[in-house]
C-alpha positions as CSV (number, residue, x, y, z in Angstrom):
1,M,131.3,83.5,126.3
2,F,135.0,82.8,126.2
3,S,135.1,82.5,122.5
4,V,133.5,86.0,122.2
5,L,136.1,87.4,124.5
6,K,139.0,85.6,122.8
7,P,139.9,88.6,120.5
8,H,140.3,90.8,123.6
9,R,142.3,88.4,125.7
10,W,145.4,90.6,125.7
11,K,143.3,93.5,127.2
12,L,142.0,91.3,130.0
13,T,145.5,89.8,130.6
14,L,147.1,93.2,131.0
15,L,144.3,94.3,133.3
16,L,144.6,91.2,135.4
17,L,148.4,91.7,135.7
18,A,148.0,95.3,136.7
19,A,145.4,94.6,139.3
20,N,147.5,91.8,140.8
21,L,150.7,94.0,140.8
22,G,148.8,96.7,142.7
23,L,147.6,94.1,145.2
24,L,151.1,92.7,145.6
25,L,152.6,96.2,146.1
26,H,150.1,96.9,148.8
27,L,150.8,93.6,150.6
28,A,154.6,94.1,150.3
29,C,154.6,97.6,151.6
30,G,151.6,97.7,154.1
31,D,149.9,95.7,156.9
32,L,146.5,94.1,156.8
33,K,143.8,95.9,158.8
34,S,141.7,94.1,161.4
35,V,138.1,93.5,160.6
36,S,137.1,96.1,163.2
37,E,138.9,98.8,161.2
38,W,137.0,98.0,158.0
39,V,134.6,100.8,156.9
40,W,131.8,98.8,155.2
41,L,130.3,101.9,153.5
42,D,133.6,102.6,151.8
43,I,134.1,99.0,150.9
44,V,130.7,98.6,149.3
45,G,131.0,102.0,147.5
46,E,134.5,101.7,146.2
47,G,134.5,97.9,145.7
48,G,131.0,97.9,144.2
49,T,132.1,100.7,141.7
50,A,135.1,98.7,140.7
51,L,133.0,95.6,140.2
52,L,130.5,97.5,138.1
53,A,133.3,98.9,135.9
54,L,134.5,95.3,135.4
55,V,131.0,94.2,134.5
56,W,130.6,97.1,132.0
57,L,134.0,96.1,130.5
58,G,132.8,92.5,130.0
59,L,129.6,93.7,128.4
60,V,131.4,96.0,126.0
61,L,133.9,93.3,125.0
62,K,131.1,90.7,124.6
63,S,128.8,92.9,122.5
64,R,131.3,94.7,120.2
65,P,133.8,93.6,117.6
66,A,137.5,94.4,118.0
67,G,138.4,97.9,116.7
68,R,139.3,101.4,117.6
69,V,136.0,102.2,119.3
70,T,136.1,99.0,121.4
71,N,139.7,99.8,122.3
72,Y,138.8,103.3,123.6
73,L,135.9,101.9,125.6
74,A,137.9,99.0,127.0
75,L,141.0,101.0,128.0
76,G,138.8,103.7,129.6
77,L,136.9,101.2,131.7
78,S,140.1,99.4,132.6
79,C,141.6,102.5,133.9
80,I,138.5,103.4,135.9
81,F,138.4,99.8,137.3
82,F,142.0,99.9,138.2
83,S,141.6,103.3,140.0
84,W,138.7,102.1,142.1
85,W,140.4,98.7,142.7
86,I,143.5,100.5,144.2
87,D,141.3,102.8,146.2
88,S,139.4,99.8,147.7
89,L,142.6,98.1,148.7
90,D,143.2,100.9,151.2
91,E,140.2,99.7,153.1
92,F,142.0,96.4,153.8
93,I,145.7,97.3,153.8
94,R,147.3,100.1,155.8
95,L,150.3,101.8,154.0
96,P,152.9,103.9,155.8
97,D,152.5,107.7,155.6
98,S,155.8,108.0,153.8
99,I,154.4,106.1,150.7
100,T,152.9,108.4,148.1
101,W,152.7,106.2,145.0
102,D,149.4,104.8,146.1
103,H,147.8,108.3,145.6
104,W,149.1,108.3,142.0
105,L,147.8,104.8,141.4
106,E,144.4,105.8,142.8
107,S,144.0,109.2,141.2
108,G,146.1,109.0,138.0
109,P,144.2,106.4,136.0
110,M,140.8,107.9,136.7
111,P,141.0,111.1,134.4
112,V,142.8,109.1,131.7
113,G,140.1,106.5,131.8
114,M,137.4,109.1,131.7
115,I,139.0,110.8,128.6
116,L,139.4,107.4,126.8
117,L,135.8,106.4,127.7
118,T,134.5,109.8,126.4
119,L,136.4,109.3,123.2
120,G,135.0,105.8,122.8
121,I,131.4,107.0,123.5
122,Y,131.8,109.9,121.0
123,H,133.0,107.5,118.3
124,W,130.4,105.0,119.2
125,H,127.8,107.7,118.9
126,R,129.0,108.6,115.4
127,E,129.1,104.9,114.5
128,Q,125.4,104.5,115.6
129,L,124.4,107.6,113.6
130,A,126.0,106.0,110.5
131,I,124.2,102.7,111.2
132,S,120.9,104.5,111.7
133,A,121.3,106.3,108.4
134,Q,122.1,103.0,106.7
135,M,119.1,101.4,108.2
136,E,116.9,104.3,107.2
137,K,118.1,103.9,103.6
138,R,117.3,100.1,103.7
139,E,113.9,100.8,105.2
140,R,113.1,103.3,102.5
141,L,114.4,100.9,99.8
142,F,112.1,98.2,101.2
143,R,109.1,100.5,101.2
144,E,109.8,101.5,97.6
145,H,110.4,97.9,96.6
146,R,106.9,97.1,97.7
147,L,105.7,99.7,95.1
148,F,107.5,97.9,92.2
149,D,105.7,95.7,89.7
150,K,105.8,92.0,90.5
151,L,106.2,91.0,86.8
152,T,108.6,93.5,85.4
153,P,111.7,95.3,86.9
154,L,109.7,98.6,86.8
155,G,107.8,100.7,89.3
156,G,104.1,100.2,89.5
157,A,101.2,102.6,89.4
158,D,101.7,103.8,93.0
159,Y,105.4,104.4,92.5
160,L,104.6,106.3,89.3
161,K,102.2,108.6,91.1
162,R,104.7,109.2,93.9
163,Q,107.6,110.0,91.4
164,L,105.3,112.1,89.2
165,A,104.3,114.3,92.2
166,E,108.0,114.8,93.0
167,T,109.0,115.5,89.4
168,L,106.1,117.9,88.9
169,G,107.3,119.9,92.0
170,N,110.9,120.0,90.7
171,S,109.7,121.0,87.2
172,R,107.7,123.9,88.6
173,E,110.5,125.0,90.9
174,H,113.2,125.1,88.2
175,Q,110.7,126.1,85.4
176,Q,111.7,123.2,83.3
177,P,109.3,121.3,80.9
178,L,108.0,117.9,81.8
179,S,106.3,115.5,79.4
180,L,104.6,112.2,79.8
181,L,104.7,109.4,77.3
182,A,102.3,106.4,77.3
183,V,103.1,103.1,75.5
184,D,100.3,100.6,75.0
185,L,100.7,97.3,73.1
186,D,98.2,96.7,70.3
187,N,96.0,93.6,70.4
188,F,97.7,92.3,73.5
189,A,94.6,90.4,74.5
190,A,94.9,88.4,71.3
191,I,98.4,87.3,72.3
192,N,97.1,86.0,75.7
193,H,94.2,84.3,73.9
194,A,96.4,82.6,71.3
195,Y,99.5,81.7,73.3
196,G,98.4,81.9,77.0
197,H,99.0,84.3,79.8
198,A,102.5,83.0,80.5
199,E,103.6,84.0,77.0
200,G,101.8,87.3,77.5
201,D,103.9,87.9,80.6
202,A,107.1,87.1,78.7
203,V,106.1,89.7,76.1
204,L,105.6,92.3,78.8
205,Q,109.0,91.5,80.3
206,A,110.7,91.8,77.0
207,L,108.9,95.1,76.3
208,S,110.0,96.5,79.7
209,H,113.6,95.7,78.9
210,L,113.2,97.2,75.4
211,L,111.9,100.5,76.9
212,L,114.7,100.7,79.4
213,L,117.3,100.2,76.6
214,N,115.8,102.9,74.4
215,L,115.3,105.6,77.0
216,R,117.6,108.2,78.3
217,R,119.3,108.0,81.7
218,Q,117.1,110.7,83.3
219,D,113.8,109.1,82.0
220,L,111.7,106.9,84.3
221,V,109.4,104.2,82.9
222,C,106.7,102.5,85.0
223,R,104.1,99.9,84.3
224,L,100.8,101.6,84.8
225,A,98.5,98.6,84.3
226,G,98.3,95.6,82.1
227,D,100.1,96.3,78.9
228,R,100.3,100.1,79.4
229,F,103.5,101.8,80.3
230,V,104.1,105.4,81.2
231,V,107.4,107.3,80.8
232,L,108.3,110.4,82.7
233,L,110.5,112.7,80.5
234,P,112.0,115.5,82.7
235,H,113.4,118.6,80.9
236,T,111.6,117.5,77.8
237,G,109.2,119.6,75.7
238,E,106.3,118.1,73.7
239,R,108.1,118.0,70.4
240,Q,111.1,116.1,71.7
241,A,108.7,113.8,73.5
242,Q,106.9,113.1,70.2
243,L,110.2,112.1,68.6
244,L,111.0,109.7,71.5
245,A,107.5,108.2,71.1
246,A,108.1,107.6,67.4
247,E,111.5,105.9,68.2
248,L,109.8,103.7,70.8
249,Q,107.0,102.7,68.3
250,H,109.7,101.7,65.8
251,A,111.6,99.8,68.4
252,V,108.5,97.8,69.5
253,G,107.7,97.0,65.8
254,S,111.3,95.7,65.4
255,L,111.3,93.6,68.5
256,A,112.2,90.0,67.5
257,H,110.2,88.2,70.2
258,K,109.7,84.5,69.6
259,T,107.2,82.3,71.5
260,R,108.8,79.9,74.0
261,Q,106.7,76.9,72.9
262,H,106.9,77.0,69.1
263,G,109.5,79.7,68.4
264,E,107.2,81.8,66.3
265,R,108.1,85.4,65.9
266,L,105.4,87.7,67.2
267,Q,104.8,90.9,65.2
268,L,104.3,93.5,67.9
269,S,103.1,97.1,67.5
270,A,102.3,99.8,70.1
271,T,100.3,103.0,70.3
272,T,101.9,106.0,72.0
273,A,100.6,109.3,73.3
274,V,102.4,112.3,74.6
275,V,101.2,115.2,76.9
276,M,103.1,118.0,78.4
277,A,102.6,118.8,82.0
278,L,100.7,122.0,82.9
279,E,99.7,123.5,86.2
280,E,97.7,120.4,87.4
281,T,97.7,117.6,89.8
282,P,99.4,114.2,89.0
283,E,95.9,112.6,88.8
284,A,94.7,115.2,86.3
285,L,97.9,114.8,84.2
286,L,97.6,111.0,84.1
287,K,93.9,111.3,83.2
288,R,94.8,113.6,80.3
289,L,97.4,111.2,79.2
290,N,95.0,108.3,79.2
291,L,92.5,110.3,77.2
292,A,95.2,111.2,74.6
293,L,96.1,107.5,74.4
294,A,92.4,106.5,74.0
295,R,92.1,109.0,71.1
296,A,95.3,107.6,69.5
297,K,93.9,104.1,69.6
298,Q,90.6,105.0,68.0
299,P,91.7,104.5,64.4
300,L,93.2,101.0,65.4
301,A,89.8,100.1,66.9
302,K,87.9,101.0,63.8
303,T,90.2,99.0,61.5
304,A,89.9,96.0,63.9
């Protein structure tokens, strides 16, 4: 408890000194009232309010780090406590009518404290809004992270569908072309059979990095399933997408991937397909892309 309040010890020290000085002034200038003169309702009301202000001050200092907002709140509550403390002293000590400084001590700190407390609450509110916005971003990132592929640093099928729906909407709104490009490794099952699934996973990881390096900044590549990758190409017509597909095919064929066990260089190749988005749903567009990829792989299947 005391270690938490240590950064704020000067605030508490000043408040303690001010409260004791007020008490000493009243004792020096006034006379103690008899118990029969005490008004218990006023004592409980004024003294209880002062005590609550002190409790609030302790809670603020305990729960918040030092800073501008904490200073506003602490100084505001300190002024409010001091004002009620001085007011409660009148219930025990009678001052001469000629003394007027007690009215200033009772009433002066209260509006100052309320202003400081309001400033503190206002900045605290803005602080909480910023924290809430940051937490919302982190929550959104966590939700999207769950949609990412477990093997590669790419989005998975669900993430692809979500982004495709959003990109389709933007494409229609701004009347810009959108193309989809599919990349599918040839004879990937043979790699798993000959070298094991661990080596196949290493090939997929290498391919994902290769695709990221050979695509533009605005493009988005996701792993649809197995050895099949899909690339969203915003602001891209079909002809430009075909050129990008040819470049990716060449990059895959030039990939110098060597097996981890024997260091053999695997000769990789990929089949690509491109479709341009029309007035259709994301599911229909992906279905058309898969059909185009299946047609592109037919000559390979016949030669195999």
